[in-house]
Predicted model as a PDB file, atoms N, CA, C, CB and O in Angstrom, pLDDT in the B-factor column:
MODEL        1                                                                  
ATOM      1  N   MET A   1      52.510  -5.728 104.862  1.00 46.00           N  
ATOM      2  CA  MET A   1      51.758  -5.678 105.410  1.00 46.00           C  
ATOM      3  C   MET A   1      51.221  -7.399 105.389  1.00 46.00           C  
ATOM      4  CB  MET A   1      51.073  -4.539 104.964  1.00 46.00           C  
ATOM      5  O   MET A   1      50.768  -8.096 104.482  1.00 46.00           O  
ATOM      6  N   SER A   2      51.556  -7.707 107.027  1.00 51.00           N  
ATOM      7  CA  SER A   2      50.995  -9.090 107.283  1.00 51.00           C  
ATOM      8  C   SER A   2      49.574  -9.754 108.160  1.00 51.00           C  
ATOM      9  CB  SER A   2      52.052  -9.592 107.882  1.00 51.00           C  
ATOM     10  O   SER A   2      49.565  -9.798 109.390  1.00 51.00           O  
ATOM     11  N   CYS A   3      48.453 -10.229 107.340  1.00 56.00           N  
ATOM     12  CA  CYS A   3      47.374 -10.178 108.204  1.00 56.00           C  
ATOM     13  C   CYS A   3      47.375 -11.128 109.266  1.00 56.00           C  
ATOM     14  CB  CYS A   3      46.250 -10.304 107.523  1.00 56.00           C  
ATOM     15  O   CYS A   3      46.439 -11.395 110.020  1.00 56.00           O  
ATOM     16  N   LYS A   4      48.929 -11.782 109.240  1.00 59.00           N  
ATOM     17  CA  LYS A   4      48.748 -12.823 110.544  1.00 59.00           C  
ATOM     18  C   LYS A   4      48.427 -12.409 111.703  1.00 59.00           C  
ATOM     19  CB  LYS A   4      49.838 -13.516 110.896  1.00 59.00           C  
ATOM     20  O   LYS A   4      48.771 -11.268 112.012  1.00 59.00           O  
ATOM     21  N   LYS A   5      47.965 -12.915 112.290  1.00 60.00           N  
ATOM     22  CA  LYS A   5      47.671 -12.817 114.197  1.00 60.00           C  
ATOM     23  C   LYS A   5      49.208 -13.304 114.948  1.00 60.00           C  
ATOM     24  CB  LYS A   5      46.087 -14.333 114.878  1.00 60.00           C  
ATOM     25  O   LYS A   5      50.084 -14.123 114.671  1.00 60.00           O  
ATOM     26  N   PRO A   6      49.074 -12.736 115.568  1.00 53.00           N  
ATOM     27  CA  PRO A   6      50.508 -13.069 116.452  1.00 53.00           C  
ATOM     28  C   PRO A   6      49.921 -14.120 116.846  1.00 53.00           C  
ATOM     29  CB  PRO A   6      51.175 -12.058 117.732  1.00 53.00           C  
ATOM     30  O   PRO A   6      48.820 -14.633 116.647  1.00 53.00           O  
ATOM     31  N   SER A   7      50.924 -14.387 117.501  1.00 57.00           N  
ATOM     32  CA  SER A   7      50.783 -16.230 118.592  1.00 57.00           C  
ATOM     33  C   SER A   7      51.253 -15.655 119.963  1.00 57.00           C  
ATOM     34  CB  SER A   7      52.287 -17.999 118.013  1.00 57.00           C  
ATOM     35  O   SER A   7      51.998 -14.676 119.972  1.00 57.00           O  
ATOM     36  N   ASP A   8      50.925 -16.114 120.871  1.00 58.00           N  
ATOM     37  CA  ASP A   8      51.207 -16.021 122.704  1.00 58.00           C  
ATOM     38  C   ASP A   8      52.718 -16.003 122.644  1.00 58.00           C  
ATOM     39  CB  ASP A   8      50.572 -17.603 123.857  1.00 58.00           C  
ATOM     40  O   ASP A   8      53.332 -16.365 123.648  1.00 58.00           O  
ATOM     41  N   GLY A   9      53.412 -15.597 121.510  1.00 56.00           N  
ATOM     42  CA  GLY A   9      54.807 -15.356 122.380  1.00 56.00           C  
ATOM     43  C   GLY A   9      55.279 -14.419 121.019  1.00 56.00           C  
ATOM     44  O   GLY A   9      56.399 -13.915 120.941  1.00 56.00           O  
ATOM     45  N   ASP A  10      54.269 -14.284 120.008  1.00 66.00           N  
ATOM     46  CA  ASP A  10      54.720 -12.904 119.023  1.00 66.00           C  
ATOM     47  C   ASP A  10      53.851 -11.307 119.990  1.00 66.00           C  
ATOM     48  CB  ASP A  10      53.753 -13.227 116.821  1.00 66.00           C  
ATOM     49  O   ASP A  10      53.553 -10.158 119.664  1.00 66.00           O  
ATOM     50  N   ARG A  11      53.723 -12.286 121.459  1.00 61.00           N  
ATOM     51  CA  ARG A  11      52.610 -10.584 122.148  1.00 61.00           C  
ATOM     52  C   ARG A  11      53.454  -9.919 122.195  1.00 61.00           C  
ATOM     53  CB  ARG A  11      51.741 -10.347 123.783  1.00 61.00           C  
ATOM     54  O   ARG A  11      53.420  -8.964 121.418  1.00 61.00           O  
ATOM     55  N   ARG A  12      54.449 -10.034 122.961  1.00 68.00           N  
ATOM     56  CA  ARG A  12      55.623  -9.595 123.889  1.00 68.00           C  
ATOM     57  C   ARG A  12      55.808  -8.706 123.028  1.00 68.00           C  
ATOM     58  CB  ARG A  12      56.889 -10.516 124.321  1.00 68.00           C  
ATOM     59  O   ARG A  12      56.077  -7.693 123.674  1.00 68.00           O  
ATOM     60  N   LEU A  13      55.841  -8.307 121.198  1.00 78.00           N  
ATOM     61  CA  LEU A  13      56.360  -8.243 120.407  1.00 78.00           C  
ATOM     62  C   LEU A  13      55.817  -6.473 119.833  1.00 78.00           C  
ATOM     63  CB  LEU A  13      56.154  -9.588 119.713  1.00 78.00           C  
ATOM     64  O   LEU A  13      56.390  -5.564 119.233  1.00 78.00           O  
ATOM     65  N   LEU A  14      54.304  -6.687 120.468  1.00 83.00           N  
ATOM     66  CA  LEU A  14      53.484  -5.573 120.086  1.00 83.00           C  
ATOM     67  C   LEU A  14      53.527  -4.509 120.423  1.00 83.00           C  
ATOM     68  CB  LEU A  14      52.538  -5.667 120.223  1.00 83.00           C  
ATOM     69  O   LEU A  14      53.924  -4.412 121.584  1.00 83.00           O  
ATOM     70  N   ASP A  15      53.273  -3.492 119.895  1.00 86.00           N  
ATOM     71  CA  ASP A  15      53.280  -2.148 120.279  1.00 86.00           C  
ATOM     72  C   ASP A  15      52.599  -1.288 120.901  1.00 86.00           C  
ATOM     73  CB  ASP A  15      53.357  -1.695 119.624  1.00 86.00           C  
ATOM     74  O   ASP A  15      51.579  -1.545 120.263  1.00 86.00           O  
ATOM     75  N   LYS A  16      52.170  -0.246 121.801  1.00 84.00           N  
ATOM     76  CA  LYS A  16      50.766  -0.179 122.805  1.00 84.00           C  
ATOM     77  C   LYS A  16      49.872  -0.178 122.115  1.00 84.00           C  
ATOM     78  CB  LYS A  16      50.480   0.946 123.716  1.00 84.00           C  
ATOM     79  O   LYS A  16      48.758  -0.318 122.620  1.00 84.00           O  
ATOM     80  N   SER A  17      50.035   0.008 120.466  1.00 82.00           N  
ATOM     81  CA  SER A  17      48.003   0.131 119.717  1.00 82.00           C  
ATOM     82  C   SER A  17      48.069  -1.608 119.223  1.00 82.00           C  
ATOM     83  CB  SER A  17      47.609   1.755 117.504  1.00 82.00           C  
ATOM     84  O   SER A  17      47.033  -2.257 119.362  1.00 82.00           O  
ATOM     85  N   GLY A  18      49.131  -2.197 118.741  1.00 85.00           N  
ATOM     86  CA  GLY A  18      48.843  -3.616 118.528  1.00 85.00           C  
ATOM     87  C   GLY A  18      48.312  -4.553 120.068  1.00 85.00           C  
ATOM     88  O   GLY A  18      47.517  -5.473 120.262  1.00 85.00           O  
ATOM     89  N   PHE A  19      49.089  -3.869 120.813  1.00 87.00           N  
ATOM     90  CA  PHE A  19      48.368  -4.772 122.229  1.00 87.00           C  
ATOM     91  C   PHE A  19      46.897  -3.965 122.429  1.00 87.00           C  
ATOM     92  CB  PHE A  19      49.526  -4.592 124.038  1.00 87.00           C  
ATOM     93  O   PHE A  19      46.175  -4.849 122.889  1.00 87.00           O  
ATOM     94  N   ALA A  20      46.115  -2.779 122.322  1.00 86.00           N  
ATOM     95  CA  ALA A  20      45.400  -2.456 122.952  1.00 86.00           C  
ATOM     96  C   ALA A  20      44.022  -3.471 121.492  1.00 86.00           C  
ATOM     97  CB  ALA A  20      45.642  -0.609 123.417  1.00 86.00           C  
ATOM     98  O   ALA A  20      42.976  -4.077 121.723  1.00 86.00           O  
ATOM     99  N   GLN A  21      44.576  -3.260 120.458  1.00 86.00           N  
ATOM    100  CA  GLN A  21      43.773  -3.666 119.490  1.00 86.00           C  
ATOM    101  C   GLN A  21      44.075  -4.983 119.832  1.00 86.00           C  
ATOM    102  CB  GLN A  21      43.977  -3.174 118.069  1.00 86.00           C  
ATOM    103  O   GLN A  21      42.860  -5.180 119.855  1.00 86.00           O  
ATOM    104  N   GLU A  22      44.556  -6.110 120.129  1.00 89.00           N  
ATOM    105  CA  GLU A  22      44.266  -7.284 120.513  1.00 89.00           C  
ATOM    106  C   GLU A  22      43.380  -7.846 121.538  1.00 89.00           C  
ATOM    107  CB  GLU A  22      45.153  -7.621 120.688  1.00 89.00           C  
ATOM    108  O   GLU A  22      42.825  -8.941 121.455  1.00 89.00           O  
ATOM    109  N   PHE A  23      43.259  -6.735 122.838  1.00 89.00           N  
ATOM    110  CA  PHE A  23      42.936  -6.696 123.690  1.00 89.00           C  
ATOM    111  C   PHE A  23      40.924  -7.081 123.413  1.00 89.00           C  
ATOM    112  CB  PHE A  23      43.656  -5.413 124.206  1.00 89.00           C  
ATOM    113  O   PHE A  23      40.027  -7.858 123.739  1.00 89.00           O  
ATOM    114  N   LEU A  24      41.251  -5.750 122.514  1.00 91.00           N  
ATOM    115  CA  LEU A  24      39.701  -5.585 121.931  1.00 91.00           C  
ATOM    116  C   LEU A  24      39.205  -6.601 121.345  1.00 91.00           C  
ATOM    117  CB  LEU A  24      39.490  -4.581 120.952  1.00 91.00           C  
ATOM    118  O   LEU A  24      38.354  -7.216 121.988  1.00 91.00           O  
ATOM    119  N   ARG A  25      39.497  -7.018 120.205  1.00 90.00           N  
ATOM    120  CA  ARG A  25      39.525  -8.183 119.463  1.00 90.00           C  
ATOM    121  C   ARG A  25      39.351  -9.163 120.445  1.00 90.00           C  
ATOM    122  CB  ARG A  25      40.725  -8.374 118.643  1.00 90.00           C  
ATOM    123  O   ARG A  25      39.088 -10.208 119.849  1.00 90.00           O  
ATOM    124  N   ARG A  26      39.360  -9.253 121.033  1.00 93.00           N  
ATOM    125  CA  ARG A  26      39.438 -11.143 122.654  1.00 93.00           C  
ATOM    126  C   ARG A  26      38.583 -10.772 122.948  1.00 93.00           C  
ATOM    127  CB  ARG A  26      40.619 -11.596 124.340  1.00 93.00           C  
ATOM    128  O   ARG A  26      37.755 -11.667 123.121  1.00 93.00           O  
ATOM    129  N   ASN A  27      37.924  -9.011 123.307  1.00 94.00           N  
ATOM    130  CA  ASN A  27      37.167  -8.884 124.634  1.00 94.00           C  
ATOM    131  C   ASN A  27      35.589  -9.005 124.150  1.00 94.00           C  
ATOM    132  CB  ASN A  27      37.533  -7.312 125.478  1.00 94.00           C  
ATOM    133  O   ASN A  27      35.225  -8.535 123.072  1.00 94.00           O  
ATOM    134  N   PRO A  28      34.543  -9.794 125.202  1.00 96.00           N  
ATOM    135  CA  PRO A  28      32.934  -9.750 123.966  1.00 96.00           C  
ATOM    136  C   PRO A  28      32.507  -8.772 124.060  1.00 96.00           C  
ATOM    137  CB  PRO A  28      31.544 -10.649 124.119  1.00 96.00           C  
ATOM    138  O   PRO A  28      32.192  -8.091 123.084  1.00 96.00           O  
ATOM    139  N   ARG A  29      32.374  -8.423 125.221  1.00 95.00           N  
ATOM    140  CA  ARG A  29      31.052  -6.923 125.951  1.00 95.00           C  
ATOM    141  C   ARG A  29      31.968  -5.970 124.259  1.00 95.00           C  
ATOM    142  CB  ARG A  29      31.689  -5.673 128.816  1.00 95.00           C  
ATOM    143  O   ARG A  29      31.199  -5.140 123.774  1.00 95.00           O  
ATOM    144  N   TYR A  30      33.272  -6.064 123.547  1.00 94.00           N  
ATOM    145  CA  TYR A  30      33.414  -4.909 122.287  1.00 94.00           C  
ATOM    146  C   TYR A  30      33.027  -5.112 121.432  1.00 94.00           C  
ATOM    147  CB  TYR A  30      34.429  -4.498 121.788  1.00 94.00           C  
ATOM    148  O   TYR A  30      32.402  -4.315 120.733  1.00 94.00           O  
ATOM    149  N   ARG A  31      33.358  -6.736 121.080  1.00 94.00           N  
ATOM    150  CA  ARG A  31      33.172  -7.752 120.122  1.00 94.00           C  
ATOM    151  C   ARG A  31      31.087  -7.192 119.882  1.00 94.00           C  
ATOM    152  CB  ARG A  31      33.739  -9.769 121.002  1.00 94.00           C  
ATOM    153  O   ARG A  31      30.598  -6.537 118.962  1.00 94.00           O  
ATOM    154  N   SER A  32      30.515  -7.691 120.892  1.00 94.00           N  
ATOM    155  CA  SER A  32      29.339  -7.179 120.655  1.00 94.00           C  
ATOM    156  C   SER A  32      28.842  -5.941 120.450  1.00 94.00           C  
ATOM    157  CB  SER A  32      28.832  -7.485 121.332  1.00 94.00           C  
ATOM    158  O   SER A  32      28.023  -5.709 119.560  1.00 94.00           O  
ATOM    159  N   ASP A  33      29.127  -5.386 120.954  1.00 91.00           N  
ATOM    160  CA  ASP A  33      28.802  -3.115 121.006  1.00 91.00           C  
ATOM    161  C   ASP A  33      28.972  -3.689 119.375  1.00 91.00           C  
ATOM    162  CB  ASP A  33      30.666  -1.211 122.035  1.00 91.00           C  
ATOM    163  O   ASP A  33      28.137  -4.108 118.573  1.00 91.00           O  
ATOM    164  N   TYR A  34      30.483  -3.496 119.289  1.00 88.00           N  
ATOM    165  CA  TYR A  34      30.546  -3.050 117.263  1.00 88.00           C  
ATOM    166  C   TYR A  34      29.486  -4.101 116.499  1.00 88.00           C  
ATOM    167  CB  TYR A  34      32.593  -3.509 116.288  1.00 88.00           C  
ATOM    168  O   TYR A  34      29.032  -3.781 115.400  1.00 88.00           O  
ATOM    169  N   GLN A  35      29.167  -5.183 117.038  1.00 88.00           N  
ATOM    170  CA  GLN A  35      27.944  -6.062 115.861  1.00 88.00           C  
ATOM    171  C   GLN A  35      27.150  -5.273 116.070  1.00 88.00           C  
ATOM    172  CB  GLN A  35      27.245  -7.682 116.047  1.00 88.00           C  
ATOM    173  O   GLN A  35      26.563  -4.876 115.064  1.00 88.00           O  
ATOM    174  N   LYS A  36      26.700  -4.617 117.494  1.00 88.00           N  
ATOM    175  CA  LYS A  36      25.509  -4.244 117.223  1.00 88.00           C  
ATOM    176  C   LYS A  36      24.874  -2.701 116.791  1.00 88.00           C  
ATOM    177  CB  LYS A  36      25.026  -4.667 118.237  1.00 88.00           C  
ATOM    178  O   LYS A  36      23.688  -2.376 116.749  1.00 88.00           O  
ATOM    179  N   VAL A  37      26.209  -1.784 116.457  1.00 87.00           N  
ATOM    180  CA  VAL A  37      26.558  -0.758 115.603  1.00 87.00           C  
ATOM    181  C   VAL A  37      26.956  -0.597 114.531  1.00 87.00           C  
ATOM    182  CB  VAL A  37      27.102  -0.282 115.902  1.00 87.00           C  
ATOM    183  O   VAL A  37      27.129   0.516 114.035  1.00 87.00           O  
ATOM    184  N   MET A  38      27.346  -2.494 113.536  1.00 83.00           N  
ATOM    185  CA  MET A  38      27.933  -2.150 112.327  1.00 83.00           C  
ATOM    186  C   MET A  38      26.939  -3.175 111.511  1.00 83.00           C  
ATOM    187  CB  MET A  38      29.688  -2.380 112.233  1.00 83.00           C  
ATOM    188  O   MET A  38      26.983  -3.576 110.348  1.00 83.00           O  
ATOM    189  N   ARG A  39      26.045  -3.430 112.567  1.00 83.00           N  
ATOM    190  CA  ARG A  39      24.839  -4.539 111.893  1.00 83.00           C  
ATOM    191  C   ARG A  39      23.403  -3.335 111.809  1.00 83.00           C  
ATOM    192  CB  ARG A  39      24.404  -6.325 113.329  1.00 83.00           C  
ATOM    193  O   ARG A  39      22.687  -3.125 110.830  1.00 83.00           O  
ATOM    194  N   ALA A  40      23.331  -2.775 113.008  1.00 75.00           N  
ATOM    195  CA  ALA A  40      22.075  -1.611 112.924  1.00 75.00           C  
ATOM    196  C   ALA A  40      22.200  -1.178 111.277  1.00 75.00           C  
ATOM    197  CB  ALA A  40      22.389   0.029 114.168  1.00 75.00           C  
ATOM    198  O   ALA A  40      23.306  -0.915 110.806  1.00 75.00           O  
ATOM    199  N   ARG A  41      20.671  -1.119 110.251  1.00 62.00           N  
ATOM    200  CA  ARG A  41      20.356  -0.916 109.494  1.00 62.00           C  
ATOM    201  C   ARG A  41      20.869   0.850 108.903  1.00 62.00           C  
ATOM    202  CB  ARG A  41      19.191  -1.421 109.767  1.00 62.00           C  
ATOM    203  O   ARG A  41      21.515   1.385 108.002  1.00 62.00           O  
ATOM    204  N   ARG A  42      20.034   1.214 110.167  1.00 62.00           N  
ATOM    205  CA  ARG A  42      20.958   2.824 110.223  1.00 62.00           C  
ATOM    206  C   ARG A  42      21.251   3.559 110.935  1.00 62.00           C  
ATOM    207  CB  ARG A  42      20.680   3.714 109.750  1.00 62.00           C  
ATOM    208  O   ARG A  42      20.909   4.665 111.353  1.00 62.00           O  
ATOM    209  N   GLY A  43      22.507   2.286 111.171  1.00 60.00           N  
ATOM    210  CA  GLY A  43      23.775   2.744 111.872  1.00 60.00           C  
ATOM    211  C   GLY A  43      24.276   3.886 111.459  1.00 60.00           C  
ATOM    212  O   GLY A  43      24.689   3.927 110.300  1.00 60.00           O  
ATOM    213  N   SER A  44      24.338   4.756 112.072  1.00 75.00           N  
ATOM    214  CA  SER A  44      24.768   6.224 111.639  1.00 75.00           C  
ATOM    215  C   SER A  44      26.514   6.235 112.177  1.00 75.00           C  
ATOM    216  CB  SER A  44      23.604   7.628 112.593  1.00 75.00           C  
ATOM    217  O   SER A  44      27.144   5.670 113.071  1.00 75.00           O  
ATOM    218  N   THR A  45      26.921   7.464 110.796  1.00 81.00           N  
ATOM    219  CA  THR A  45      28.612   7.472 111.377  1.00 81.00           C  
ATOM    220  C   THR A  45      28.401   8.121 113.080  1.00 81.00           C  
ATOM    221  CB  THR A  45      29.899   8.874 110.146  1.00 81.00           C  
ATOM    222  O   THR A  45      29.124   7.546 113.893  1.00 81.00           O  
ATOM    223  N   GLU A  46      27.627   9.075 113.575  1.00 83.00           N  
ATOM    224  CA  GLU A  46      27.271   9.320 114.932  1.00 83.00           C  
ATOM    225  C   GLU A  46      27.752   8.200 115.821  1.00 83.00           C  
ATOM    226  CB  GLU A  46      25.795   9.500 115.057  1.00 83.00           C  
ATOM    227  O   GLU A  46      28.651   8.442 116.625  1.00 83.00           O  
ATOM    228  N   GLU A  47      27.130   6.776 115.728  1.00 85.00           N  
ATOM    229  CA  GLU A  47      26.006   6.132 116.532  1.00 85.00           C  
ATOM    230  C   GLU A  47      28.124   4.857 116.788  1.00 85.00           C  
ATOM    231  CB  GLU A  47      23.720   5.295 115.221  1.00 85.00           C  
ATOM    232  O   GLU A  47      28.618   4.323 117.781  1.00 85.00           O  
ATOM    233  N   GLN A  48      28.609   4.957 115.299  1.00 84.00           N  
ATOM    234  CA  GLN A  48      29.986   4.622 115.084  1.00 84.00           C  
ATOM    235  C   GLN A  48      30.710   4.841 116.252  1.00 84.00           C  
ATOM    236  CB  GLN A  48      30.577   5.340 114.013  1.00 84.00           C  
ATOM    237  O   GLN A  48      30.973   4.000 117.112  1.00 84.00           O  
ATOM    238  N   GLU A  49      31.196   6.708 116.228  1.00 85.00           N  
ATOM    239  CA  GLU A  49      31.873   7.161 116.989  1.00 85.00           C  
ATOM    240  C   GLU A  49      31.774   7.609 118.261  1.00 85.00           C  
ATOM    241  CB  GLU A  49      32.174   7.723 116.530  1.00 85.00           C  
ATOM    242  O   GLU A  49      32.732   8.131 118.832  1.00 85.00           O  
ATOM    243  N   VAL A  50      30.407   7.416 118.910  1.00 88.00           N  
ATOM    244  CA  VAL A  50      29.810   7.123 120.221  1.00 88.00           C  
ATOM    245  C   VAL A  50      30.344   6.153 120.505  1.00 88.00           C  
ATOM    246  CB  VAL A  50      28.490   6.974 120.384  1.00 88.00           C  
ATOM    247  O   VAL A  50      30.999   6.149 121.547  1.00 88.00           O  
ATOM    248  N   MET A  51      30.275   5.046 119.747  1.00 88.00           N  
ATOM    249  CA  MET A  51      30.726   3.206 120.692  1.00 88.00           C  
ATOM    250  C   MET A  51      32.395   3.692 120.002  1.00 88.00           C  
ATOM    251  CB  MET A  51      29.606   0.797 119.685  1.00 88.00           C  
ATOM    252  O   MET A  51      32.571   4.526 120.890  1.00 88.00           O  
ATOM    253  N   ALA A  52      33.098   3.756 119.539  1.00 88.00           N  
ATOM    254  CA  ALA A  52      34.733   4.475 119.316  1.00 88.00           C  
ATOM    255  C   ALA A  52      35.454   5.038 120.336  1.00 88.00           C  
ATOM    256  CB  ALA A  52      34.773   5.645 118.404  1.00 88.00           C  
ATOM    257  O   ALA A  52      36.617   4.814 120.669  1.00 88.00           O  
ATOM    258  N   ARG A  53      34.222   6.190 121.042  1.00 89.00           N  
ATOM    259  CA  ARG A  53      34.095   7.234 121.926  1.00 89.00           C  
ATOM    260  C   ARG A  53      34.986   6.452 123.538  1.00 89.00           C  
ATOM    261  CB  ARG A  53      32.157   7.671 122.041  1.00 89.00           C  
ATOM    262  O   ARG A  53      36.083   6.573 124.084  1.00 89.00           O  
ATOM    263  N   ARG A  54      33.195   5.337 123.862  1.00 92.00           N  
ATOM    264  CA  ARG A  54      32.867   4.108 124.776  1.00 92.00           C  
ATOM    265  C   ARG A  54      34.223   3.638 125.038  1.00 92.00           C  
ATOM    266  CB  ARG A  54      31.885   2.892 124.094  1.00 92.00           C  
ATOM    267  O   ARG A  54      34.784   3.678 126.133  1.00 92.00           O  
ATOM    268  N   TRP A  55      34.739   3.154 123.866  1.00 91.00           N  
ATOM    269  CA  TRP A  55      36.296   2.182 124.237  1.00 91.00           C  
ATOM    270  C   TRP A  55      37.411   3.107 124.196  1.00 91.00           C  
ATOM    271  CB  TRP A  55      36.755   0.851 123.000  1.00 91.00           C  
ATOM    272  O   TRP A  55      38.604   2.953 124.457  1.00 91.00           O  
ATOM    273  N   GLY A  56      36.406   4.591 123.612  1.00 88.00           N  
ATOM    274  CA  GLY A  56      38.398   5.042 124.016  1.00 88.00           C  
ATOM    275  C   GLY A  56      39.053   5.155 122.706  1.00 88.00           C  
ATOM    276  O   GLY A  56      39.790   6.135 122.813  1.00 88.00           O  
ATOM    277  N   LEU A  57      39.169   4.656 121.509  1.00 85.00           N  
ATOM    278  CA  LEU A  57      39.230   4.957 120.415  1.00 85.00           C  
ATOM    279  C   LEU A  57      39.363   6.362 119.710  1.00 85.00           C  
ATOM    280  CB  LEU A  57      38.420   4.428 120.147  1.00 85.00           C  
ATOM    281  O   LEU A  57      38.521   7.237 119.913  1.00 85.00           O  
ATOM    282  N   ALA A  58      40.011   6.476 119.208  1.00 78.00           N  
ATOM    283  CA  ALA A  58      40.506   7.941 118.618  1.00 78.00           C  
ATOM    284  C   ALA A  58      41.322   7.572 116.896  1.00 78.00           C  
ATOM    285  CB  ALA A  58      41.943   8.758 120.016  1.00 78.00           C  
ATOM    286  O   ALA A  58      42.471   7.139 116.818  1.00 78.00           O  
ATOM    287  N   PHE A  59      40.517   7.831 115.776  1.00 70.00           N  
ATOM    288  CA  PHE A  59      41.679   8.014 114.417  1.00 70.00           C  
ATOM    289  C   PHE A  59      41.664   9.312 113.843  1.00 70.00           C  
ATOM    290  CB  PHE A  59      41.380   7.017 113.076  1.00 70.00           C  
ATOM    291  O   PHE A  59      40.823  10.128 113.465  1.00 70.00           O  
ATOM    292  N   PRO A  60      42.991   9.202 113.919  1.00 66.00           N  
ATOM    293  CA  PRO A  60      43.491  10.797 113.410  1.00 66.00           C  
ATOM    294  C   PRO A  60      42.347  10.722 111.682  1.00 66.00           C  
ATOM    295  CB  PRO A  60      46.023  10.901 113.013  1.00 66.00           C  
ATOM    296  O   PRO A  60      41.735   9.971 110.922  1.00 66.00           O  
ATOM    297  N   LEU A  61      42.763  12.225 111.974  1.00 62.00           N  
ATOM    298  CA  LEU A  61      41.625  12.791 110.161  1.00 62.00           C  
ATOM    299  C   LEU A  61      42.377  11.996 109.250  1.00 62.00           C  
ATOM    300  CB  LEU A  61      41.714  14.942 109.345  1.00 62.00           C  
ATOM    301  O   LEU A  61      43.349  11.280 109.492  1.00 62.00           O  
ATOM    302  N   ARG A  62      41.814  12.210 108.196  1.00 54.00           N  
ATOM    303  CA  ARG A  62      42.632  11.836 106.779  1.00 54.00           C  
ATOM    304  C   ARG A  62      42.664  13.255 105.922  1.00 54.00           C  
ATOM    305  CB  ARG A  62      41.721  10.475 105.753  1.00 54.00           C  
ATOM    306  O   ARG A  62      41.763  14.031 105.604  1.00 54.00           O  
ATOM    307  N   ALA A  63      44.386  13.257 105.639  1.00 51.00           N  
ATOM    308  CA  ALA A  63      43.846  14.464 104.661  1.00 51.00           C  
ATOM    309  C   ALA A  63      42.664  15.142 104.009  1.00 51.00           C  
ATOM    310  CB  ALA A  63      44.252  14.314 103.838  1.00 51.00           C  
ATOM    311  O   ALA A  63      42.075  16.187 104.284  1.00 51.00           O  
ATOM    312  N   TRP A  64      42.507  14.331 103.162  1.00 53.00           N  
ATOM    313  CA  TRP A  64      41.569  14.746 101.660  1.00 53.00           C  
ATOM    314  C   TRP A  64      40.319  15.452 103.258  1.00 53.00           C  
ATOM    315  CB  TRP A  64      40.709  12.633 100.028  1.00 53.00           C  
ATOM    316  O   TRP A  64      39.568  16.347 102.870  1.00 53.00           O  
ATOM    317  N   LEU A  65      40.204  15.179 104.369  1.00 56.00           N  
ATOM    318  CA  LEU A  65      39.016  15.212 105.013  1.00 56.00           C  
ATOM    319  C   LEU A  65      38.964  17.128 105.969  1.00 56.00           C  
ATOM    320  CB  LEU A  65      39.070  13.553 106.188  1.00 56.00           C  
ATOM    321  O   LEU A  65      38.195  17.967 106.438  1.00 56.00           O  
ATOM    322  N   VAL A  66      40.852  16.727 105.641  1.00 52.00           N  
ATOM    323  CA  VAL A  66      40.710  18.494 106.754  1.00 52.00           C  
ATOM    324  C   VAL A  66      41.133  19.248 105.417  1.00 52.00           C  
ATOM    325  CB  VAL A  66      42.268  18.926 108.606  1.00 52.00           C  
ATOM    326  O   VAL A  66      41.513  20.400 105.628  1.00 52.00           O  
ATOM    327  N   ARG A  67      41.152  18.723 103.689  1.00 52.00           N  
ATOM    328  CA  ARG A  67      41.039  19.935 103.201  1.00 52.00           C  
ATOM    329  C   ARG A  67      40.520  20.876 102.488  1.00 52.00           C  
ATOM    330  CB  ARG A  67      41.491  20.013 103.005  1.00 52.00           C  
ATOM    331  O   ARG A  67      40.103  20.527 101.383  1.00 52.00           O  
ATOM    332  N   GLY A  68      40.421  21.892 102.757  1.00 50.00           N  
ATOM    333  CA  GLY A  68      39.058  22.913 102.284  1.00 50.00           C  
ATOM    334  C   GLY A  68      38.664  23.476 101.024  1.00 50.00           C  
ATOM    335  O   GLY A  68      37.649  24.169 100.947  1.00 50.00           O  
TER     336      GLY A  68                                                      
ENDMDL                                                                          
END                                                                             
């Protein structure tokens, strides 16, 4: 897996999630919101989840969290 960022010409090759990631990465409001939550000394998982929902993000559950 490459960490190389796509050039302008490569963006047309992005799938929906890749396009969304590029959009958020370049959005100044998202970046500011993300930095506030991540810098907070008492930043809780709940605050991170609220921020993620605000931006329409959803993360699949990991298998180890689902096991009982």
